N, C-alpha and C positions, 0 to 999 in steps of 0.2 A: 572280122577279127576284132576282138576286144582291145581297148586301149591299154598300152603297156608302157612302163618306164624301164629303161635299160641302165645297168650299172656294170662298170668294168674297171679292173685294176690297170693303172697306167704308171709309167715312170713319173717320178715326182716333178721333174722339170719339163715334162712333155707339153707340147702345144696342141696335142690331139684334141679335137672337139666333137668327135662322133664315135659312138661305141661301135666297134667292129665285133659282132657276135663271135666270141671265141670261147676257149676253155674257161677263161677267167671272167666271163660275163654272166650276169644274172638278169632275168626278166621278172618284173614285179607288176602285178595287176594294178591298173589305175584306181580301181575301186578300193583296193587295200591301201595304196598310197594316200588317197583322199581321206580314208578313215583315220590314219595315224599321223596326218600332216601337221596337226598342232604340235605334237611332240618333236617333229623334225625341225621346227623353228628354233629349237634349243641348240642346234649346231650352227656354227659360223662357216660359211662357204663362199666360194667365188663364182659369180654368175657370168656366163657368156664371154669368158676370156678376160674379164676385168680383174686382174690380179692385184690391183692397187686398192680395191675397196671390198671389204667383207660385207656379206649380206647374211641373212638367216634363212635356213630351210633350203628347199630345192626350187630351182627355176622350172616352173611347170611346163613351159613351152620351149625353153632353150636348153642349155647345158650347164652343168654345175660341177665344180671340182671340190672334192672334200679331201683334206689332208691334215697331217700332224695330229694334235691333241683332239681334233674334232672327229677323227676316226674312232678314237676311244669313246668319245661321247656317243657317237652313233651306235657303236657296239653295245654300250650299256642300255641305250633306248631299245634296241632290238632284243636284247636279253629280257628286258621287262615285258615287252609285247609277247615274246615267246613263252615266258612263264605264265602270263595271263591266258593266252590261247591254249596252253596245255590243259587247263581245267574246263575248257569249253566243250559243249556237246559235239558229236560227230558232224552235224550239220550246223553251221554258224550263219546267222542272219545279222548282217551289219547294216546300220542306217546309212543310206546314201544321200543323194541330192534331194532338195525339196522340189516336188513336182507341182508347179503353180496351177496348172490346169486341173489337177486332181486334188489339190489342197492337202497333200500328204507327202511324207518322205518315202522315197523308194527303199526297198529292201534288197540288199545284195547277198546272195547265198553262196557260201563257200563250204567245201569239205574242210574239216579241221586239219587234215593231213596236208592239204594244199597250202593253207595259210602257214603252217609250221615249216613246210618245205621251202616256200619262198623266203620267209624271214630268216630261216636257218642258212640258206645259201648266201643271202646278203651279209649276214653276220660272218660267215666263213671268209668271204672276200675282204671284209674289214680286218679280220685277224691276219690274213695273208698280207694285205697292204701294210699293216702296222709292223709285222715281223720283217718285212723286206724294205722298209723305208720308202714306200710307194704311196700313190694317191688313188682315189676312186673318182672316175668320171661318171656322171649321171646324165642321161639324155631324157628329157621330158617327152610328153606325148607328141 
């Protein structure tokens, strides 16, 4: 099975630290997260339960809580990626990790519809969390 990142809407003051795959959870491909990760550093988050210190982006191996105005920022970032991928061809090749042994970057292939579905689902739970004064929990790989 490919590596995935899980996102779920949780109560704002919840101490839950693991996504329970539910109706309000979304699974995003690790390859897609890695591709858009630079833009995710624009949001301030809390990593691994440390609610006293904000960090930027997502905790790759741990868990991350996104709340408040940063949900709005995340929604705007997702809107921009969705708009960009809307003009992509039906089969999208995204640059992946550098393969040292082969001296080249890997190519990760996606169906355009899969990219749009994943990003759209994450955008939708952002809107739900904002509308209901909730947070989003992210579990890394």
